[in-house]
N, C-alpha and C positions, 0 to 999 in steps of 0.2 A: 354364173352367167358367163356366157364366152367373153375372152379379153377384147373382139373384133366390136362388142356390142358398147361397153365400156366408153372402148376409144372412140365409138363414133359419139357419143352419146356427148363425152365431154371434147370431142372435135367440132361439132355442129354447136354447142354453147359458146366457143371462144369464138367461132367464126361471127355468130352470132353478138356477140359482146364485141367484137371486133370491128362489127359493121356500125357501134352506135355513133350519135354524131350530137353537138349542142347538149348533153347532158341528157339524152333520150337513154333511155333501158334498152331500146328496142322493144318493146312490147306493144306500141301503137303502132308502126309503120309495117308491121307483117302480117299481112292479107292471107287469109287462107280461106281458102274456098272449099264448101262442101257442099253437100244433100243431106238436108235432115230425114228425120223419119218417116214426114209424112209425105213426103215425095218433093218437095217446095225446093228450091234454089236460097241458100242460103249463103251469104257471106260473111265471116266473123274476122273482124278487123286485127284484133291482139290475141297474144298466148293465154292471158286474162279472160277475153270471151269464150276462148275454147274452154277452159280449166273452168269455168261459170256453167259454160254448156254440160260437159262430162257432169259436173256435179249436180244439176238440176235431173240429168238421166240418171244416175245411180238414185236419187230420191224419189223418183219414180217405183222403185223395186217394192213391192210391198215386205215390212219390216224394217226398212232403212229409216234411222230417223232426222239423219243427218250426214252431207256428205259436202268432204273440201276436195279440190283436185290445184294441182302445178303442174303446170305442161312446161317442157323445154322443147322446141322441134315438130320433133314427129311423136314424142312418145310423152307421156304424161303417167301421172301416179294418183288415184284416187282416193281418200283414205274414206271410209262408212262407220258413222257411227250407228250400233245396234242396242236391244238392248241387253243390259250387263249379265241376266239369268238367263239367256240362251246357252245351248251348248255349244261344245267348240264342232260338231259336226253342223250343227242348224244353220250356226253362223259360217260355214265354209260352206253351204248351200246357197245362202245368201248372196254371198261372195260369187260366187260360180251364175246366180242368175244377172248380177250386176256385171259380169266378163260376158253375157250372152247379150245383153244390151246393148253394152260400148259395142262390141266387136261389131253389132252391126249398125252401126253411125262410123263414118268416114274418119271423124274425129277421134274416134275411141278405139280405133283398132291397134296400138301401140300402148295400150292404157295398162299398167298394174295394177290390182288393186288389195288396198290391206284393210283389215278390223281391228287392227292392234292400238288400243287408245294412246300410247304413246307415241306412236309414227303419227298417228292421223293429226295428235296437237301440233306435232313439227309441221307436217304437211301446211297446216292453217298457217304457223308462223313462217313458214316460206313463203305463201300464197301472199301475207302482209308486205312481205320486204319488197316479192317484185312488185306490187301495188302501189308501195311505199316511193317507188323509182330508186331501190338497190337494182347495180348491176346482176345481170344473169351470173355471169361470171361467177359473180360471190355467192351463189346457191348451189352454181353448177357441181361441187364436188358433191356435198351432202345430200342431193339430186340423184346422182349416178349411186352413191353407197344406199341408200335406201332402195332405189330401182333393182340394186345388186341382191341385197336383203328378200326382195319380196319376190323376185322370179327365181324359179328352181334350176336350180343347174343339170339338164339334161345332155349328155352327149351329141355331139352331131355326127352326120352322115360320115363325114373322112376320118371319125374315131371306129367306126363298125369294120370290120374284119369278114365278119362273114356272120351267117345266121346263127345267134348262140341256139336255138334249138336243135337247127340240123349238125352243129359241133357236137352236140352232149348226146346226140342220137347215135354215133359213128360207133362201129362197135370197135371195140380195144383190138389192137396187130396180134397176129397168134404171138408172137414173143410176151409184149404181157402178160395176154392170156395163160401160156403157161406159165409163168413169172406167181400170177395170181394162185393157180393153181397147185404151185410146189407149196405156196404159204400157205394155202389153207390148209395140205394137206400136215404140213409140219407141223401145224396150231393146234390141229385135231388130233394130232398122233396122242392114244394113252387116253384119249377123251370121249374115244367114241368106240361104247363097249359092244364087243358082239356076245349074244347068249347063246 
């Protein structure tokens, strides 16, 4: 994951934590608006409500037994529990179905999904900490670390210099071709017999 995304998560959580007043952990004053999957307008009042909403959407996917979520700013992590006897590829397809479901919801567009039991348990602990009034900055580092582990690292457009398929299909220069032919000729001397 790019450093920009991690820095954005940390910066947004620090801004949220800095705006707290009177012991409020910042969860109840953040109104988040969105549209539900049935098209009706709904206003969720806190990050906890958004987390519950994402978990409810995840549980609607077949074979998801339980889900838990934590939301900080525009990002969320959703942990799902599935049957332990499922093979990894099947769990992957369930995670993909959850990702598609969440992508269709305005609150779930920036959510990462995991089925790793240890991470799911830690997400549940983080959710409890937020509900118990722990400041959001207390879990921001762990949130960023988990988010970074879940998301794959992919190069951004700025790192692409040219089309890799195009660069591989280019003919070698005449100099390189001549060098290659000389090397092949030297290596085959005495090996190729004439009868």
